[in-house]
All heavy atoms as an XYZ file, in Angstrom:
921
protein
N      -0.927    -10.082     16.845
C      -2.082    -10.637     16.200
C      -2.536     -9.662     15.123
O      -2.358     -8.458     15.234
C      -3.194    -10.882     17.223
C      -4.474    -11.372     16.637
S      -5.535    -12.097     17.881
C      -5.621    -13.727     17.244
N      -3.165    -10.194     14.097
C      -3.693     -9.360     13.014
C      -5.221     -9.353     13.106
O      -5.845    -10.384     13.281
C      -3.290     -9.910     11.656
C      -3.880     -9.078     10.518
C      -3.567     -9.613      9.151
N      -2.122     -9.683      8.983
C      -1.514    -10.573      8.218
N      -2.201    -11.464      7.546
N      -0.214    -10.567      8.088
N      -5.795     -8.166     13.003
C      -7.236     -7.986     12.993
C      -7.640     -7.365     11.660
O      -6.914     -6.535     11.113
C      -7.700     -7.053     14.116
C      -7.448     -7.596     15.491
C      -6.233     -7.384     16.137
C      -8.418     -8.336     16.167
C      -5.992     -7.900     17.397
C      -8.198     -8.846     17.431
C      -6.972     -8.613     18.045
O      -6.745     -9.122     19.303
N      -8.802     -7.763     11.171
C      -9.385     -7.172      9.977
C     -10.786     -6.717     10.360
O     -11.607     -7.529     10.785
C      -9.407     -8.197      8.848
S     -10.025     -7.517      7.288
N     -11.040     -5.421     10.221
C     -12.320     -4.855     10.654
C     -12.949     -4.045      9.513
O     -12.237     -3.571      8.630
C     -12.103     -3.950     11.871
C     -11.413     -4.650     13.034
C     -10.068     -4.024     13.292
C     -12.263     -4.606     14.259
N     -14.256     -3.890      9.577
C     -14.981     -3.155      8.540
C     -15.828     -2.047      9.156
O     -16.307     -2.168     10.282
C     -15.878     -4.102      7.741
N     -15.987     -0.987      8.391
C     -16.832      0.146      8.773
C     -17.213      0.859      7.482
O     -16.488      0.778      6.484
C     -16.066      1.084      9.700
C     -16.787      2.335     10.225
C     -17.956      1.959     11.122
C     -15.823      3.234     10.968
N     -18.327      1.524      7.474
C     -18.754      2.290      6.306
C     -18.553      3.778      6.553
O     -18.436      4.233      7.691
C     -20.225      2.026      5.994
C     -20.465      0.676      5.348
O     -19.481      0.050      4.901
O     -21.619      0.239      5.298
N     -18.519      4.502      5.452
C     -18.561      5.963      5.497
C     -19.940      6.396      5.004
O     -20.595      5.672      4.236
C     -17.484      6.568      4.594
C     -16.053      6.424      5.079
C     -15.087      6.915      4.002
C     -15.840      7.198      6.367
N     -20.364      7.555      5.449
C     -21.604      8.122      4.923
C     -21.388      8.392      3.437
O     -20.304      8.816      3.025
C     -21.976      9.389      5.692
C     -22.313      9.073      7.140
C     -22.624     10.307      7.939
C     -22.947      9.911      9.383
N     -23.042     11.064     10.262
N     -22.397      8.152      2.651
C     -22.286      8.245      1.200
C     -22.447      9.687      0.723
O     -23.415     10.034      0.050
C     -23.305      7.323      0.531
C     -23.025      7.117     -0.946
O     -21.965      7.574     -1.425
O     -23.860      6.487     -1.611
N     -21.501     10.522      1.120
C     -21.474     11.932      0.720
C     -20.044     12.266      0.352
O     -19.150     12.211      1.208
C     -21.961     12.812      1.878
C     -23.396     12.537      2.280
C     -23.849     13.399      3.456
O     -23.412     14.564      3.549
O     -24.637     12.884      4.271
N     -19.784     12.589     -0.931
C     -18.407     12.809     -1.392
C     -17.604     13.789     -0.548
O     -16.419     13.557     -0.290
C     -18.584     13.328     -2.821
C     -19.904     12.739     -3.259
C     -20.761     12.732     -2.010
N     -18.229     14.868     -0.081
C     -17.471     15.846      0.710
C     -17.074     15.274      2.079
O     -16.005     15.579      2.620
C     -18.222     17.175      0.873
C     -19.540     17.090      1.621
C     -20.724     16.611      0.783
O     -20.592     16.376     -0.428
O     -21.805     16.471      1.376
N     -17.926     14.414      2.644
C     -17.576     13.780      3.916
C     -16.470     12.742      3.722
O     -15.559     12.635      4.536
C     -18.807     13.124      4.559
C     -19.857     14.076      5.117
C     -21.033     13.285      5.685
C     -19.269     15.006      6.174
N     -16.540     11.986      2.624
C     -15.501     11.008      2.335
C     -14.163     11.714      2.158
O     -13.139     11.293      2.717
C     -15.868     10.159      1.098
C     -17.073      9.269      1.437
C     -14.676      9.329      0.636
C     -17.678      8.557      0.240
N     -14.165     12.811      1.426
C     -12.928     13.591      1.238
C     -12.418     14.119      2.560
O     -11.203     14.100      2.827
C     -13.182     14.741      0.248
N     -13.305     14.575      3.421
C     -12.904     15.070      4.747
C     -12.296     13.977      5.610
O     -11.297     14.192      6.294
N     -12.894     12.800      5.572
C     -12.372     11.668      6.335
C     -10.955     11.316      5.884
O     -10.058     11.135      6.690
C     -13.311     10.467      6.182
C     -12.920      9.304      7.052
C     -13.325      9.240      8.377
C     -12.154      8.265      6.551
C     -12.977      8.163      9.181
C     -11.809      7.181      7.345
C     -12.219      7.143      8.662
O     -11.861      6.085      9.449
N     -10.784     11.241      4.573
C      -9.448     10.925      4.047
C      -8.449     12.019      4.412
O      -7.303     11.717      4.746
C      -9.519     10.702      2.537
C     -10.225      9.403      2.192
C     -10.167      9.064      0.711
O      -9.585      9.838     -0.081
O     -10.711      7.998      0.356
N      -8.864     13.268      4.367
C      -7.976     14.376      4.747
C      -7.527     14.233      6.191
O      -6.340     14.399      6.492
C      -8.682     15.729      4.529
C      -7.849     16.929      4.930
C      -6.591     17.067      4.098
O      -6.560     16.771      2.921
N      -5.513     17.520      4.722
N      -8.407     13.909      7.093
C      -8.058     13.738      8.501
C      -7.063     12.587      8.692
O      -6.275     12.611      9.639
C      -9.294     13.483      9.358
C     -10.064     14.721      9.685
N      -9.578     15.703     10.523
C     -11.275     15.140      9.280
C     -10.472     16.677     10.620
N     -11.505     16.365      9.874
N      -7.106     11.601      7.806
C      -6.224     10.446      7.962
C      -4.891     10.582      7.221
O      -4.024      9.725      7.362
C      -6.959      9.168      7.555
C      -7.886      8.710      8.621
N      -9.132      9.275      8.790
C      -7.740      7.793      9.598
C      -9.711      8.701      9.834
N      -8.893      7.802     10.342
N      -4.699     11.674      6.501
C      -3.395     11.895      5.888
C      -2.347     12.190      6.967
O      -1.186     11.860      6.835
C      -3.465     13.046      4.885
C      -4.164     12.625      3.621
C      -4.054     13.668      2.502
N      -4.835     13.205      1.372
C      -6.101     13.555      1.153
N      -6.722     14.385      1.961
N      -6.750     13.074      0.101
N      -2.796     12.798      8.058
C      -1.918     13.058      9.212
C      -2.832     13.115     10.438
O      -3.441     14.136     10.717
C      -1.169     14.364      9.036
C      -0.298     14.786     10.196
C       0.840     13.870     10.520
N       1.846     13.853      9.478
C       2.912     13.087      9.517
N       3.104     12.279     10.531
N       3.774     13.102      8.546
N      -2.932     11.967     11.145
C      -3.801     11.934     12.324
C      -3.184     12.773     13.446
O      -1.985     13.076     13.409
C      -4.094     10.496     12.793
C      -2.824      9.794     13.265
C      -4.825      9.716     11.719
C      -3.068      8.450     13.943
N      -3.999     13.125     14.398
C      -3.516     13.896     15.535
C      -2.428     13.100     16.269
O      -2.563     11.872     16.444
C      -4.641     14.197     16.500
C      -5.782     15.005     15.949
C      -5.815     15.670     14.739
C      -7.047     15.218     16.555
N      -7.024     16.277     14.594
C      -7.799     16.027     15.699
C      -7.603     14.809     17.768
C      -9.087     16.431     15.994
C      -8.893     15.215     18.059
C      -9.625     16.023     17.195
N      -1.381     13.761     16.719
C      -0.302     13.049     17.436
C      -0.801     12.290     18.662
O      -0.312     11.201     18.960
C       0.669     14.148     17.836
C       0.281     15.363     17.073
C      -1.115     15.179     16.579
N      -1.797     12.828     19.353
C      -2.332     12.162     20.535
C      -2.991     10.826     20.182
O      -2.972      9.879     20.981
C      -3.379     13.045     21.238
C      -2.847     14.364     21.731
C      -2.938     15.500     20.717
O      -3.186     15.238     19.516
O      -2.757     16.655     21.125
N      -3.536     10.727     18.980
C      -4.187      9.492     18.551
C      -3.139      8.446     18.211
O      -3.267      7.276     18.589
C      -5.155      9.754     17.376
C      -6.217     10.789     17.782
C      -5.787      8.456     16.898
C      -6.959     10.499     19.081
N      -2.076      8.853     17.535
C      -0.989      7.919     17.233
C      -0.366      7.416     18.538
O      -0.102      6.212     18.685
C       0.062      8.598     16.360
N      -0.168      8.298     19.506
C       0.374      7.909     20.801
C      -0.552      6.933     21.501
O      -0.115      5.925     22.068
C       0.629      9.148     21.679
O       1.583      9.988     21.007
C       1.130      8.790     23.052
N      -1.836      7.227     21.488
C      -2.847      6.372     22.094
C      -2.809      4.960     21.493
O      -2.800      3.965     22.218
C      -4.220      7.006     21.904
C      -5.382      6.089     21.971
N      -5.841      5.525     23.152
C      -6.189      5.603     20.996
C      -6.874      4.743     22.886
N      -7.109      4.780     21.590
N      -2.781      4.876     20.181
C      -2.767      3.566     19.515
C      -1.513      2.777     19.898
O      -1.597      1.617     20.281
C      -2.839      3.747     18.000
C      -4.169      4.296     17.469
C      -4.044      4.671     16.002
C      -5.288      3.302     17.680
N      -0.364      3.418     19.816
C       0.885      2.728     20.136
C       0.944      2.317     21.601
O       1.418      1.232     21.933
C       2.061      3.613     19.761
C       2.212      3.783     18.259
C       3.408      4.616     17.871
N       3.513      4.708     16.435
C       3.386      5.845     15.751
N       3.184      6.993     16.367
N       3.488      5.834     14.432
N       0.434      3.168     22.489
C       0.448      2.861     23.927
C      -0.421      1.662     24.253
O      -0.210      0.989     25.273
C      -0.008      4.082     24.732
N      -1.406      1.391     23.400
C      -2.307      0.253     23.630
C      -1.919     -0.978     22.826
O      -2.706     -1.895     22.666
C      -3.757      0.666     23.349
C      -4.316      1.512     24.448
N      -4.199      2.865     24.485
C      -4.975      1.162     25.573
C      -4.763      3.332     25.579
N      -5.246      2.320     26.262
N      -0.686     -0.996     22.307
C      -0.176     -2.188     21.671
C      -0.471     -2.324     20.184
O      -0.285     -3.399     19.616
N      -0.904     -1.250     19.532
C      -1.113     -1.301     18.092
C       0.236     -1.039     17.419
O       0.815      0.030     17.562
C      -2.173     -0.284     17.628
C      -2.320     -0.302     16.111
C      -3.511     -0.561     18.309
N       0.734     -2.062     16.720
C       2.032     -1.974     16.065
C       1.929     -1.430     14.652
O       2.841     -0.775     14.157
C       2.682     -3.363     16.022
C       2.860     -4.055     17.368
C       3.355     -5.477     17.165
C       3.805     -3.255     18.247
N       0.814     -1.701     14.004
C       0.596     -1.226     12.643
C      -0.890     -1.147     12.364
O      -1.681     -1.915     12.919
N      -1.257     -0.211     11.502
C      -2.663     -0.057     11.142
C      -2.733      0.541      9.738
O      -2.032      1.509      9.440
C      -3.368      0.873     12.135
C      -4.845      1.098     11.846
S      -5.617      2.240     13.030
C      -5.813      1.160     14.442
N      -3.570     -0.066      8.906
C      -3.834      0.445      7.568
C      -5.339      0.434      7.356
O      -6.032     -0.473      7.820
C      -3.172     -0.437      6.505
C      -1.662     -0.483      6.614
C      -1.039     -1.461      5.620
O      -1.773     -2.313      5.056
O       0.172     -1.367      5.410
N      -5.835      1.451      6.643
C      -7.254      1.521      6.297
C      -7.359      1.633      4.790
O      -6.675      2.465      4.177
C      -7.960      2.720      6.978
C      -7.874      2.604      8.498
C      -9.427      2.810      6.528
C      -8.399      3.817      9.248
N      -8.207      0.794      4.205
C      -8.465      0.812      2.771
C      -9.940      1.137      2.557
O     -10.777      0.821      3.388
C      -8.171     -0.573      2.160
C      -6.716     -0.971      2.282
C      -6.231     -1.590      3.428
C      -5.831     -0.718      1.242
C      -4.903     -1.949      3.555
C      -4.490     -1.089      1.346
C      -4.029     -1.703      2.501
O      -2.717     -2.059      2.613
N     -10.233      1.765      1.395
C     -11.610      2.149      1.101
C     -11.984      1.749     -0.320
O     -11.185      1.905     -1.247
C     -11.778      3.662      1.249
C     -13.194      4.148      0.970
C     -13.347      5.642      1.143
N     -12.644      6.422      0.123
C     -13.105      6.654     -1.108
N     -14.283      6.167     -1.494
N     -12.414      7.364     -1.978
N     -13.179      1.234     -0.488
C     -13.800      0.991     -1.786
C     -15.204      1.553     -1.688
O     -16.034      1.020     -0.933
C     -13.834     -0.501     -2.120
C     -14.541     -0.861     -3.441
C     -13.787     -0.271     -4.639
C     -14.658     -2.369     -3.577
N     -15.452      2.638     -2.390
C     -16.739      3.310     -2.257
C     -16.890      3.811     -0.835
O     -16.068      4.569     -0.359
N     -17.927      3.347     -0.162
C     -18.134      3.768      1.230
C     -17.663      2.719      2.235
O     -17.662      2.978      3.433
C     -19.620      4.061      1.496
O     -20.382      2.885      1.217
C     -20.114      5.224      0.650
N     -17.261      1.546      1.774
C     -16.834      0.462      2.678
C     -15.348      0.612      2.971
O     -14.525      0.765      2.070
C     -17.127     -0.885      2.050
C     -16.713     -2.132      2.812
C     -17.478     -2.374      4.112
N     -18.879     -2.056      4.088
C     -19.874     -2.864      3.698
N     -19.621     -4.060      3.267
N     -21.126     -2.431      3.746
N     -15.003      0.555      4.246
C     -13.598      0.613      4.659
C     -13.212     -0.696      5.331
O     -14.032     -1.338      5.983
C     -13.376      1.764      5.636
C     -13.627      3.127      5.034
S     -13.152      4.444      6.150
C     -14.304      4.185      7.493
N     -11.945     -1.062      5.147
C     -11.369     -2.224      5.802
C     -10.114     -1.767      6.527
O      -9.274     -1.077      5.947
C     -11.019     -3.322      4.785
O     -12.203     -3.701      4.094
C     -10.406     -4.523      5.464
N     -10.011     -2.130      7.798
C      -8.837     -1.800      8.601
C      -8.066     -3.088      8.891
O      -8.646     -4.073      9.332
C      -9.239     -1.157      9.932
C      -8.054     -0.878     10.855
S      -8.530     -0.517     12.576
C      -9.458      0.974     12.371
N      -6.774     -3.048      8.639
C      -5.875     -4.121      9.050
C      -5.069     -3.586     10.214
O      -4.455     -2.511     10.110
C      -4.965     -4.525      7.896
C      -5.667     -4.999      6.635
C      -4.645     -5.292      5.539
C      -6.511     -6.224      6.925
N      -5.079     -4.305     11.299
C      -4.404     -3.850     12.517
C      -3.539     -4.980     13.063
O      -4.021     -6.093     13.257
C      -5.459     -3.421     13.547
C      -4.887     -2.836     14.808
S      -6.155     -2.101     15.885
C      -7.149     -3.509     16.342
N      -2.266     -4.676     13.279
C      -1.324     -5.616     13.888
C      -1.102     -5.159     15.324
O      -0.837     -3.980     15.569
C       0.002     -5.611     13.138
C      -0.084     -6.059     11.704
C      -0.180     -7.558     11.540
O       0.164     -8.291     12.487
O      -0.613     -7.992     10.455
N      -1.200     -6.112     16.263
C      -1.074     -5.750     17.677
C      -0.053     -6.612     18.398
O       0.256     -7.725     17.983
C      -2.429     -5.888     18.403
O      -2.840     -7.249     18.362
C      -3.493     -4.990     17.789
N       0.433     -6.081     19.486
C       1.281     -6.810     20.427
C       0.345     -7.416     21.457
O      -0.226     -6.697     22.282
C       2.276     -5.839     21.066
C       3.141     -6.482     22.131
O       2.864     -7.618     22.562
O       4.112     -5.815     22.552
N       0.182     -8.709     21.426
C      -0.793     -9.370     22.311
C      -0.479     -9.197     23.791
O      -1.371     -9.320     24.625
C      -0.885    -10.860     21.979
C      -1.577    -11.102     20.662
O      -2.242    -10.162     20.163
O      -1.468    -12.215     20.128
N       0.772     -8.907     24.119
C       1.126     -8.703     25.518
C       0.587     -7.371     26.037
O       0.474     -7.178     27.252
C       2.650     -8.763     25.690
N       0.254     -6.463     25.137
C      -0.186     -5.112     25.522
C      -1.623     -4.831     25.090
O      -2.387     -4.203     25.822
C       0.758     -4.046     24.919
C       0.326     -2.642     25.286
C       2.200     -4.297     25.318
N      -2.006     -5.286     23.911
C      -3.298     -4.925     23.327
C      -4.468     -5.476     24.131
O      -4.507     -6.650     24.488
C      -3.392     -5.422     21.891
C      -4.712     -5.087     21.239
C      -4.993     -3.793     20.843
C      -5.682     -6.059     21.054
C      -6.218     -3.472     20.267
C      -6.910     -5.749     20.473
C      -7.158     -4.452     20.084
O      -8.376     -4.156     19.519
N      -5.418     -4.597     24.399
C      -6.645     -4.963     25.099
C      -7.748     -4.056     24.538
O      -7.768     -2.850     24.823
C      -6.482     -4.779     26.605
C      -7.704     -5.181     27.393
O      -8.836     -5.004     26.918
O      -7.526     -5.660     28.533
N      -8.650     -4.631     23.758
C      -9.702     -3.846     23.107
C     -10.561     -3.096     24.115
O     -10.969     -1.955     23.879
C     -10.568     -4.750     22.231
N     -10.836     -3.709     25.254
C     -11.659     -3.057     26.283
C     -10.972     -1.818     26.844
O     -11.608     -0.791     27.079
C     -11.999     -4.042     27.403
N      -9.654     -1.904     27.054
C      -8.917     -0.738     27.564
C      -8.858      0.368     26.516
O      -8.934      1.552     26.857
C      -7.505     -1.144     27.982
C      -7.478     -1.945     29.270
C      -6.068     -2.288     29.676
C      -6.069     -3.131     30.941
N      -4.724     -3.556     31.316
N      -8.738     -0.018     25.259
C      -8.765      1.003     24.206
C     -10.126      1.708     24.188
O     -10.192      2.919     24.057
C      -8.473      0.392     22.844
C      -6.994      0.223     22.580
S      -6.630     -0.230     20.883
C      -7.013      1.257     20.006
N     -11.181      0.947     24.317
C     -12.526      1.525     24.329
C     -12.703      2.437     25.541
O     -13.333      3.494     25.441
C     -13.567      0.423     24.313
N     -12.169      2.053     26.674
C     -12.271      2.867     27.889
C     -11.555      4.203     27.721
O     -11.961      5.207     28.287
C     -11.730      2.106     29.098
C     -11.955      2.819     30.415
C     -13.423      3.050     30.745
O     -14.261      2.183     30.532
N     -13.736      4.222     31.263
N     -10.488      4.219     26.924
C      -9.751      5.450     26.692
C     -10.625      6.502     26.023
O     -10.431      7.703     26.223
C      -8.507      5.180     25.836
N     -11.625      6.067     25.252
C     -12.549      7.030     24.629
C     -13.311      7.773     25.713
O     -13.620      8.955     25.577
C     -13.512      6.310     23.659
C     -14.536      7.280     23.099
C     -12.740      5.647     22.532
N     -13.579      7.107     26.819
C     -14.272      7.730     27.940
C     -13.306      8.564     28.778
O     -13.608      9.684     29.166
C     -14.931      6.643     28.827
C     -15.565      7.247     30.069
C     -15.959      5.860     28.028
N     -12.116      8.023     29.030
C     -11.177      8.630     29.973
C     -10.289      9.731     29.400
O      -9.829     10.585     30.135
C     -10.252      7.541     30.566
C     -11.024      6.526     31.378
O     -12.143      6.809     31.829
O     -10.474      5.408     31.573
N     -10.009      9.681     28.104
C      -9.064     10.624     27.500
C      -9.814     11.606     26.600
O     -10.303     11.218     25.534
C      -7.997      9.877     26.723
C      -7.140      8.972     27.587
C      -6.125      8.202     26.772
O      -5.793      8.557     25.650
N      -5.601      7.136     27.348
N      -9.881     12.871     26.991
C     -10.673     13.850     26.227
C     -10.274     13.963     24.755
O     -11.136     14.090     23.901
C     -10.419     15.169     26.961
C     -10.038     14.758     28.349
C      -9.322     13.452     28.217
N      -8.977     13.905     24.461
C      -8.546     14.058     23.057
C      -8.958     12.851     22.225
O      -9.347     12.998     21.066
C      -7.032     14.279     22.995
C      -6.583     14.965     21.748
C      -7.095     16.390     21.693
C      -6.513     17.147     20.535
N      -7.058     18.486     20.390
N      -8.906     11.658     22.792
C      -9.353     10.453     22.097
C     -10.861     10.528     21.878
O     -11.355     10.228     20.785
C      -8.963      9.166     22.868
C      -9.546      7.926     22.207
C      -7.448      9.065     22.989
N     -11.595     10.960     22.886
C     -13.048     11.122     22.762
C     -13.382     12.147     21.671
O     -14.255     11.933     20.832
C     -13.655     11.537     24.105
C     -15.170     11.634     24.075
C     -15.792     11.868     25.443
N     -15.219     12.991     26.161
C     -14.401     12.885     27.234
N     -14.089     11.704     27.722
N     -13.919     13.946     27.828
N     -12.648     13.261     21.645
C     -12.876     14.298     20.631
C     -12.644     13.739     19.221
O     -13.431     13.998     18.307
C     -11.943     15.472     20.901
C     -12.112     16.632     19.942
C     -11.125     17.757     20.205
O     -10.391     17.739     21.211
O     -11.075     18.668     19.362
N     -11.564     12.952     19.057
C     -11.276     12.345     17.753
C     -12.405     11.399     17.333
O     -12.872     11.450     16.197
C      -9.943     11.600     17.815
C      -9.623     10.829     16.577
C      -9.836      9.503     16.346
C      -9.025     11.331     15.367
N      -9.418      9.148     15.092
C      -8.910     10.250     14.463
C      -8.576     12.591     14.964
C      -8.373     10.393     13.192
C      -8.029     12.727     13.693
C      -7.934     11.635     12.825
N     -12.832     10.549     18.253
C     -13.883      9.571     17.931
C     -15.201     10.273     17.584
O     -15.907      9.852     16.665
C     -14.072      8.565     19.069
C     -12.924      7.595     19.206
C     -12.673      6.755     17.954
O     -13.649      6.403     17.246
O     -11.505      6.436     17.692
N     -15.517     11.327     18.299
C     -16.740     12.076     17.985
C     -16.627     12.736     16.610
O     -17.592     12.755     15.843
C     -17.005     13.118     19.069
C     -17.459     12.490     20.384
C     -17.498     13.472     21.555
O     -17.119     14.661     21.368
O     -17.895     13.049     22.650
N     -15.457     13.269     16.295
C     -15.229     13.876     14.975
C     -15.357     12.815     13.880
O     -16.041     13.029     12.878
C     -13.844     14.520     14.922
C     -13.399     15.071     13.568
C     -14.328     16.182     13.088
C     -11.951     15.551     13.645
N     -14.735     11.653     14.081
C     -14.790     10.597     13.067
C     -16.210     10.092     12.846
O     -16.584      9.758     11.719
C     -13.873      9.433     13.446
C     -12.393      9.751     13.404
S     -11.834     10.365     11.790
C     -11.682     12.126     12.088
N     -17.018     10.068     13.896
C     -18.381      9.570     13.767
C     -19.226     10.459     12.848
O     -20.225     10.017     12.289
C     -19.012      9.391     15.139
C     -20.205      8.479     15.110
C     -21.465      8.789     15.509
C     -20.255      7.117     14.679
N     -22.301      7.702     15.350
C     -21.580      6.662     14.835
C     -19.319      6.227     14.169
C     -21.991      5.371     14.491
C     -19.729      4.942     13.827
C     -21.039      4.531     13.996
N     -18.802     11.695     12.630
C     -19.503     12.572     11.672
C     -19.408     12.005     10.259
O     -20.282     12.252      9.430
C     -18.892     13.978     11.669
C     -19.193     14.784     12.906
C     -18.633     16.205     12.843
N     -18.567     16.738     11.506
C     -17.568     17.504     11.055
N     -16.556     17.812     11.816
N     -17.582     17.967      9.831
N     -18.334     11.276      9.980
C     -18.076     10.723      8.653
C     -18.498      9.261      8.525
O     -18.770      8.778      7.441
C     -16.571     10.793      8.340
C     -15.970     12.143      8.534
C     -15.258     12.443      9.686
C     -16.100     13.127      7.565
C     -14.687     13.692      9.856
C     -15.530     14.380      7.728
C     -14.831     14.676      8.889
N     -18.506      8.541      9.636
C     -18.663      7.090      9.634
C     -20.122      6.657      9.789
O     -20.941      7.384     10.321
C     -17.847      6.488     10.773
C     -16.368      6.757     10.636
C     -15.587      6.439     11.895
O     -16.129      6.470     13.004
N     -14.303      6.142     11.742
N     -20.363      5.445      9.320
C     -21.688      4.812      9.455
C     -21.446      3.334      9.731
O     -20.542      2.737      9.161
C     -22.512      5.001      8.190
N     -22.249      2.716     10.584
C     -22.076      1.279     10.815
C     -22.440      0.489      9.555
O     -23.270      0.921      8.759
C     -23.054      0.985     11.953
C     -24.071      2.071     11.875
C     -23.369      3.279     11.330
N     -21.807     -0.664      9.384
C     -22.213     -1.542      8.287
C     -23.597     -2.124      8.635
O     -24.011     -2.052      9.787
C     -21.222     -2.719      8.092
O     -21.383     -3.643      9.182
C     -19.785     -2.228      8.007
N     -24.266     -2.717      7.678
C     -25.548     -3.352      8.002
C     -25.427     -4.493      9.016
O     -26.415     -4.898      9.608
C     -26.030     -3.879      6.647
C     -25.325     -3.063      5.622
C     -23.993     -2.718      6.243
N     -24.217     -5.016      9.213
C     -23.994     -6.152     10.106
C     -23.354     -5.757     11.434
O     -23.026     -6.597     12.247
C     -23.100     -7.185      9.405
C     -23.648     -7.479      8.052
C     -24.654     -8.359      7.759
C     -23.259     -6.898      6.820
N     -24.913     -8.341      6.405
C     -24.058     -7.443      5.803
C     -22.312     -5.932      6.454
C     -23.960     -7.084      4.461
C     -22.198     -5.578      5.123
C     -23.012     -6.151      4.149
N     -23.193     -4.472     11.666
C     -22.566     -3.973     12.893
C     -23.579     -3.944     14.030
O     -24.667     -3.383     13.868
C     -22.001     -2.558     12.665
O     -21.041     -2.620     11.595
C     -21.331     -2.019     13.900
N     -23.232     -4.525     15.174
C     -24.132     -4.454     16.333
C     -24.389     -2.990     16.739
O     -23.505     -2.133     16.602
C     -23.382     -5.206     17.434
C     -22.436     -6.113     16.693
C     -22.052     -5.345     15.465
N     -25.562     -2.724     17.244
C     -25.938     -1.380     17.665
C     -24.917     -0.813     18.650
O     -24.459     -1.503     19.555
C     -27.320     -1.393     18.303
N     -24.545      0.439     18.439
C     -23.636      1.124     19.330
C     -22.172      0.861     19.071
O     -21.316      1.407     19.750
N     -21.839      0.036     18.080
C     -20.454     -0.265     17.771
C     -20.059      0.389     16.453
O     -20.903      0.834     15.684
C     -20.225     -1.783     17.710
C     -20.442     -2.438     19.066
C     -20.091     -3.915     19.056
O     -19.301     -4.348     18.186
O     -20.620     -4.635     19.921
N     -18.739      0.428     16.198
C     -18.242      1.025     14.965
C     -17.507     -0.026     14.144
O     -18.136     -0.762     13.395
C     -17.292      2.199     15.304
C     -18.009      3.400     15.914
C     -17.060      4.454     16.375
C     -16.728      5.416     15.275
N     -15.986      6.595     15.688
N     -16.211     -0.109     14.292
C     -15.424     -1.075     13.527
C     -15.823     -2.488     13.947
O     -15.825     -2.816     15.114
C     -13.932     -0.861     13.772
C     -13.398      0.368     13.103
C     -13.204      1.593     13.678
C     -13.007      0.498     11.738
N     -12.712      2.477     12.744
C     -12.584      1.827     11.541
C     -12.986     -0.382     10.661
C     -12.127      2.295     10.319
C     -12.518      0.099      9.438
C     -12.110      1.425      9.274
N     -16.166     -3.304     12.962
C     -16.668     -4.652     13.227
C     -15.689     -5.680     12.660
O     -15.274     -5.568     11.498
C     -18.041     -4.835     12.563
O     -18.903     -3.811     13.067
C     -18.630     -6.187     12.854
N     -15.322     -6.685     13.460
C     -14.393     -7.712     12.965
C     -14.972     -8.474     11.772
O     -16.163     -8.782     11.729
C     -14.239     -8.665     14.162
C     -14.637     -7.863     15.353
C     -15.674     -6.892     14.868
N     -14.096     -8.734     10.814
C     -14.472     -9.527      9.655
C     -14.020    -10.967      9.883
O     -13.053    -11.212     10.596
C     -13.825     -8.947      8.398
C     -14.276     -7.521      8.094
S     -13.481     -6.811      6.630
C     -14.420     -7.608      5.342
N     -14.710    -11.917      9.283
C     -14.354    -13.327      9.381
C     -13.394    -13.694      8.259
O     -13.693    -13.442      7.084
C     -15.601    -14.206      9.299
C     -16.534    -13.973     10.452
O     -16.104    -13.846     11.583
N     -17.818    -13.899     10.158
N     -12.281    -14.315      8.628
C     -11.337    -14.796      7.616
C     -11.926    -16.053      6.981
O     -12.280    -17.004      7.688
C      -9.975    -15.095      8.231
C      -8.992    -15.601      7.192
C      -7.537    -15.696      7.604
C      -7.223    -16.142      8.966
N      -5.796    -16.406      9.189
N     -12.021    -16.064      5.660
C     -12.574    -17.225      4.970
C     -11.532    -17.941      4.119
O     -11.817    -19.010      3.589
C     -13.799    -16.828      4.123
C     -13.414    -15.836      3.032
C     -14.894    -16.266      5.013
C     -14.474    -15.662      1.966
N     -10.337    -17.344      3.960
C      -9.309    -17.971      3.133
C      -7.943    -17.537      3.625
O      -7.737    -16.385      4.013
C      -9.480    -17.564      1.659
C      -8.381    -18.101      0.778
C      -8.388    -19.422      0.363
C      -7.338    -17.288      0.383
C      -7.370    -19.917     -0.449
C      -6.318    -17.766     -0.415
C      -6.334    -19.092     -0.837
N      -6.999    -18.472      3.592
C      -5.619    -18.199      3.961
C      -4.742    -19.070      3.062
O      -4.726    -20.296      3.206
C      -5.382    -18.502      5.435
C      -3.989    -18.143      5.901
O      -3.078    -17.963      5.059
O      -3.812    -18.037      7.126
N      -4.047    -18.461      2.131
C      -3.221    -19.203      1.197
C      -2.177    -20.063      1.917
O      -1.892    -21.175      1.492
C      -2.527    -18.258      0.213
C      -1.630    -18.901     -0.841
C      -2.419    -19.856     -1.718
C      -0.934    -17.828     -1.663
N      -1.655    -19.561      3.028
C      -0.620    -20.319      3.742
C      -1.137    -21.644      4.306
O      -0.360    -22.527      4.602
C      -0.014    -19.467      4.877
O      -0.964    -19.239      5.878
N      -2.448    -21.768      4.420
C      -3.033    -23.016      4.922
C      -3.289    -24.024      3.809
O      -3.715    -25.150      4.068
C      -4.340    -22.721      5.649
N      -3.023    -23.634      2.575
C      -3.288    -24.523      1.428
C      -2.098    -25.407      1.124
O      -0.978    -25.051      1.232
C      -3.631    -23.672      0.186
C      -4.815    -22.783      0.389
C      -6.123    -23.527      0.554
O      -6.427    -24.430     -0.204
N      -6.892    -23.155      1.566
């Protein structure tokens, strides 16, 4: 399945640069974590402070709740998420306490 999610960055150039630097080569434990939870592909795009993530998953393995639980259960995943939160900010439409928020698909050329 394909997911499209949105998140903002704090509007500080040095923080944006730091966030991008961390994503040039993520920690190996994070890549392992993502793959183990059925994430087959992931891309993040940025325009100003708004980010969009495209994520392809294996539906037989992917479970968002289990991925979220790993933040609690796995110290390295928790450390990464805490580090990333220094750079990130919820969008104005993000529910309290959440980060990446699903976007609604409004157009699909293949359906035309």
